[in-house]
LUMPAVEX-570046 format. One record per residue (C-alpha): residue number from 1; x, y, z; chain. Coordinates in steps of 0.05 Angstrom, whole numbers, m for minus. Layout:
REM residues N
REC num     c1     c2     c3 chaine
REC NUM      X      Y      Z      A
...
REM end
This chain:
REM residues 55
REC num     c1     c2     c3 chaine
REC   1   4425   3505   3369      A
REC   2   4500   3505   3382      A
REC   3   4497   3580   3389      A
REC   4   4448   3572   3447      A
REC   5   4496   3524   3480      A
REC   6   4551   3576   3476      A
REC   7   4504   3631   3503      A
REC   8   4484   3590   3564      A
REC   9   4557   3569   3575      A
REC  10   4579   3642   3576      A
REC  11   4522   3659   3623      A
REC  12   4542   3602   3669      A
REC  13   4615   3624   3669      A
REC  14   4598   3697   3683      A
REC  15   4548   3679   3737      A
REC  16   4599   3632   3769      A
REC  17   4652   3687   3770      A
REC  18   4603   3736   3802      A
REC  19   4581   3686   3854      A
REC  20   4511   3671   3831      A
REC  21   4517   3596   3840      A
REC  22   4444   3579   3830      A
REC  23   4440   3615   3763      A
REC  24   4508   3586   3742      A
REC  25   4485   3515   3757      A
REC  26   4420   3523   3720      A
REC  27   4453   3555   3659      A
REC  28   4506   3501   3657      A
REC  29   4452   3448   3662      A
REC  30   4414   3478   3604      A
REC  31   4478   3484   3563      A
REC  32   4494   3411   3577      A
REC  33   4425   3388   3555      A
REC  34   4426   3430   3492      A
REC  35   4496   3405   3476      A
REC  36   4475   3332   3481      A
REC  37   4414   3345   3438      A
REC  38   4459   3379   3386      A
REC  39   4507   3320   3390      A
REC  40   4452   3268   3379      A
REC  41   4424   3307   3320      A
REC  42   4494   3315   3290      A
REC  43   4508   3240   3295      A
REC  44   4440   3224   3265      A
REC  45   4452   3272   3208      A
REC  46   4521   3242   3196      A
REC  47   4494   3171   3193      A
REC  48   4438   3191   3145      A
REC  49   4488   3226   3101      A
REC  50   4534   3166   3099      A
REC  51   4476   3118   3084      A
REC  52   4450   3161   3027      A
REC  53   4520   3170   2998      A
REC  54   4531   3095   2991      A
REC  55   4468   3085   2949      A
REM end
């Protein structure tokens, strides 16, 4: 999932440099949403790992 974040981030940067503002905004929005989903799943996985390790 993190790789998709990076792909959309690169698309947003290239589109922004070329002047395609609509595409850049949408790609950046998708990258932001995917990043937060990845972050939530990472924190959840970390908490589950810590809880299981203590048992």
